[in-house]
C-alpha positions in Angstrom: 76.6 61.8 111.5 75.3 61.2 108.1 72.2 58.7 107.0 71.6 57.8 103.2 69.6 60.8 102.6 72.5 63.0 103.3 74.1 64.9 106.0 72.0 64.9 109.6 72.3 68.0 109.5 69.2 70.5 109.9 70.8 72.9 107.0 68.9 71.9 104.0 71.1 71.6 100.4 71.4 74.8 98.7 68.8 74.7 96.0 70.1 75.4 92.4 71.0 79.2 91.9 68.9 81.1 89.4 71.7 81.1 87.1 72.7 77.6 86.8 68.7 76.8 86.3 68.5 79.8 83.7 71.7 78.4 81.9 70.0 74.5 82.0 66.3 76.0 80.7 68.1 77.6 78.0 70.1 74.6 77.0 66.9 72.2 77.2 65.4 74.8 74.9 68.0 74.7 72.4 68.2 71.2 72.3 64.6 70.9 71.5 64.6 73.4 68.8 67.4 72.1 66.9 65.4 68.8 67.2 62.8 70.6 65.9 64.1 72.5 63.1 66.0 69.0 62.0 62.7 67.8 61.7 61.2 70.3 59.6 63.6 70.0 57.0 63.5 66.2 56.5 59.9 66.9 55.9 60.2 69.8 53.6 63.2 67.8 51.8 60.6 64.9 51.4 57.7 66.9 50.3 60.0 69.0 48.0 61.9 66.2 46.5 58.9 63.8 46.2 57.1 66.2 44.7 59.9 66.8 42.1 60.9 63.5 41.5 57.9 61.2 41.7 55.7 62.0 38.8 53.7 58.9 38.9 53.4 57.3 42.3 53.4 53.4 42.5 54.4 50.1 44.0 58.3 51.4 43.6 60.6 53.9 42.8 62.1 53.8 39.4 66.2 53.8 39.4 65.8 57.2 37.7 63.3 58.4 40.4 65.6 56.9 43.3 68.7 59.3 41.3 66.4 62.3 41.6 65.8 62.1 45.2 69.1 61.3 46.2 70.1 64.2 44.1 67.5 66.3 45.7 68.2 65.5 49.3 71.6 66.1 48.9 71.3 69.6 47.5 69.0 70.3 50.5 71.7 68.9 52.8 74.7 70.9 51.3 72.3 74.3 51.2 71.2 73.4 55.0 75.0 73.4 56.0 75.8 76.6 54.2 73.0 78.2 55.5 74.0 76.5 59.2 77.6 77.6 59.1 76.8 81.1 58.0 74.2 81.8 61.0 76.4 80.1 63.2 79.9 82.5 61.6 77.2 85.6 62.1 75.9 84.7 65.7 79.5 84.2 66.7 80.5 87.6 65.1 77.8 89.6 67.1 78.6 88.3 70.4 82.4 89.3 69.8 81.2 92.7 68.5 78.1 93.9 68.5 78.3 97.0 67.3 80.0 96.1 64.1 76.9 93.3 63.3 
């Protein structure tokens, strides 16, 4: 007979095996690291671009400061994308043939 909480048998349901728990932990860890890296990138971009582009802080940004910030952030993102793609390609290459890396 079945109940609201599952089967009425006395056999407990099997717990997730160690491999699936490890995989879930690694997935969570990767997501948290990706978020941390994205936050670090944005903090670094803001810090560097602000220091470069805003020489006289005031109540608002001038047109040239806005343009400078936009270009600076765009360059940071382009560089980040290039580095990320290169890193991912290298990791994939190492997974396929670790002896060649």
